[in-house]
C-alpha positions as CSV (number, residue, x, y, z in Angstrom):
1,M,149.9,73.4,58.8
2,F,147.4,72.1,61.3
3,F,145.3,74.5,62.8
4,D,143.2,74.1,66.4
5,F,139.7,75.7,66.6
6,F,138.9,77.7,69.9
7,L,135.8,79.7,71.0
8,K,135.7,82.2,74.0
9,E,131.9,81.9,74.7
10,N,129.8,84.8,75.4
11,L,132.8,87.3,76.3
12,T,130.5,90.2,76.3
13,K,126.9,88.4,75.9
14,S,127.1,89.9,72.1
15,V,130.5,89.1,70.8
16,D,132.1,85.5,70.2
17,I,135.7,85.2,69.5
18,F,137.0,82.5,67.5
19,F,140.9,81.4,67.8
20,L,142.6,79.5,65.2
21,L,146.0,78.7,66.5
22,D,148.8,76.7,64.8
23,T,150.0,73.9,67.2
24,Q,152.2,72.1,64.2
25,S,154.8,75.0,63.8
26,S,158.3,74.8,65.1
27,G,161.1,77.2,64.8
28,K,161.4,80.9,65.5
29,Y,157.5,81.4,65.4
30,P,155.8,78.6,66.9
31,C,152.1,79.9,67.3
32,I,150.4,82.3,64.5
33,C,146.9,83.2,66.2
34,V,144.5,84.8,63.8
35,I,141.4,86.1,65.7
36,F,137.6,86.4,64.0
37,I,135.1,88.3,66.0
38,C,131.5,87.3,65.0
39,I,129.0,89.7,66.6
40,S,125.5,88.3,67.2
41,S,122.3,89.5,68.1
42,I,121.3,86.1,69.9
43,F,122.9,87.2,73.3
44,I,122.4,90.3,73.7
45,E,119.8,91.4,76.1
46,A,116.5,93.3,75.5
47,C,116.8,96.2,77.6
48,A,113.9,98.7,76.2
49,K,110.9,98.8,78.5
50,T,107.8,100.8,78.5
51,Y,105.1,101.1,81.0
52,S,102.2,103.3,79.2
53,D,98.3,103.0,80.7
54,S,95.2,105.2,80.7
55,F,93.8,106.9,83.5
56,T,90.6,108.4,84.4
57,N,89.8,111.4,86.6
58,G,89.7,110.2,90.5
59,V,90.1,106.3,89.8
60,T,92.5,103.7,90.7
61,L,92.5,100.9,89.2
62,A,94.1,97.8,90.7
63,S,95.2,96.5,87.6
64,Q,97.3,99.8,87.0
65,C,99.1,99.3,89.9
66,A,99.6,95.8,89.1
67,A,101.1,96.8,85.8
68,W,103.4,99.3,87.3
69,Q,104.9,97.0,89.6
70,A,105.6,94.1,86.8
71,F,106.9,97.3,84.9
72,T,109.2,98.2,87.5
73,S,110.1,94.6,88.5
74,S,111.0,93.9,84.5
75,L,113.6,96.8,84.6
76,T,116.4,94.2,85.0
77,C,119.5,95.6,82.7
78,S,122.6,96.2,84.5
79,S,122.7,99.9,82.7
80,Y,120.4,102.2,80.6
81,S,120.9,105.3,78.6
82,K,117.7,106.7,78.0
83,M,114.4,107.4,80.2
84,R,111.4,109.4,78.8
85,L,108.4,110.6,80.4
86,Y,105.6,111.2,78.5
87,G,101.7,111.0,77.7
88,S,98.3,112.2,76.2
89,N,99.1,115.8,77.8
90,D,102.8,116.1,76.4
91,P,103.2,113.5,73.8
92,T,107.2,115.0,73.4
93,G,107.5,114.4,77.6
94,I,110.9,115.1,79.1
95,T,113.9,112.8,78.1
96,V,117.1,111.9,80.4
97,T,120.2,110.6,78.7
98,D,123.1,110.9,81.4
99,A,123.6,106.9,81.9
100,A,124.6,107.1,85.4
101,T,121.1,108.6,86.3
102,V,119.0,106.6,84.2
103,T,120.2,103.6,85.6
104,A,120.1,104.9,89.4
105,L,116.4,105.6,88.8
106,A,115.6,102.0,87.0
107,V,117.7,100.7,89.8
108,A,115.4,102.3,92.5
109,L,112.3,101.8,91.1
110,R,113.0,97.8,90.6
111,Y,114.2,97.6,94.1
112,N,111.5,100.0,95.8
113,T,114.2,102.2,97.2
114,T,114.1,105.9,97.3
115,I,116.7,108.2,95.3
116,I,116.9,112.0,94.6
117,A,119.0,112.2,91.5
118,P,119.6,115.4,89.7
119,S,120.0,115.7,86.0
120,N,120.2,119.0,83.7
121,G,118.3,120.9,86.2
122,V,115.7,118.3,87.3
123,Q,115.5,117.0,90.7
124,W,114.4,113.4,89.8
125,R,112.5,111.1,93.1
126,V,111.9,107.9,93.3
127,W,109.8,107.8,96.6
128,P,107.3,105.4,98.4
129,C,103.6,107.3,98.3
130,S,100.9,105.5,99.7
131,G,101.1,102.1,98.3
132,G,103.9,102.1,96.1
133,Y,106.4,103.9,94.7
134,E,106.4,107.0,92.4
135,I,108.9,108.5,89.7
136,S,108.8,112.4,90.0
137,S,110.7,115.6,88.3
138,T,109.2,117.6,90.4
139,G,111.8,117.6,93.2
140,T,108.9,116.8,96.2
141,A,107.6,113.5,97.5
142,C,103.9,112.6,97.1
143,S,102.8,115.8,96.5
144,N,101.1,118.1,93.5
145,P,103.2,120.5,92.0
146,I,103.1,120.3,87.8
147,G,105.1,118.1,86.2
148,Y,106.0,114.7,85.3
149,V,104.6,112.1,88.1
150,I,103.6,108.7,87.9
151,R,102.5,106.6,90.7
152,P,99.6,104.2,89.6
153,C,99.2,102.5,93.0
154,W,98.0,105.7,94.8
155,P,94.6,104.5,96.2
156,N,92.5,107.6,95.9
157,G,93.1,108.6,92.8
158,Y,96.3,110.6,92.9
159,W,97.9,108.9,90.4
160,G,100.3,111.5,89.2
161,G,99.9,113.6,86.0
162,I,102.2,114.2,82.8
163,M,102.4,118.4,83.0
164,T,99.1,118.5,85.0
165,A,98.1,118.8,88.4
166,N,98.0,115.3,89.7
167,Y,95.5,115.6,93.3
168,P,93.6,114.3,91.2
169,G,94.9,114.5,87.5
170,P,92.9,114.9,84.9
171,T,91.8,111.8,82.4
172,Q,95.2,111.1,80.4
173,T,97.7,108.3,79.4
174,M,101.2,108.3,81.1
175,S,104.0,106.2,79.8
176,I,107.3,105.9,80.9
177,S,110.2,104.1,78.9
178,F,114.1,103.0,79.7
179,E,116.1,102.3,76.8
């Protein structure tokens, strides 16, 4: 028997399929296909992204806004399954695991577009606020209710808060991660 070797490249960016075909057979069964599937991490795109910064009461730094903008621009994966907002005032934070909601929020942050996305009783919002976009669990835009709010580009120190007042928030670390 003689076999030809074929490779189907990058079927899903992480799976390669190899085909071995019998090209010399004749008769009732002229082709015997054998499939080997090789899963490789080489082609898997790293989708986990985290933004974390320390904020001082009443102070806004241009570097924090630049880091936020770099983070939101890096949300390039086609889907995400988990988002977590947390910080020094609530290290556990709040987690969203509805993939459709998480992906929609990531896309809104990346492209600076508005969205209201309810999930598990929380009214998530991505909204423009005085020089940049915020993400908020409070259901309101650019306001001061206690919840999970990150808006590092607000120029007067009203950069949000993790389960704290955010006009202005107390000194704290705020973080958000997407997976």
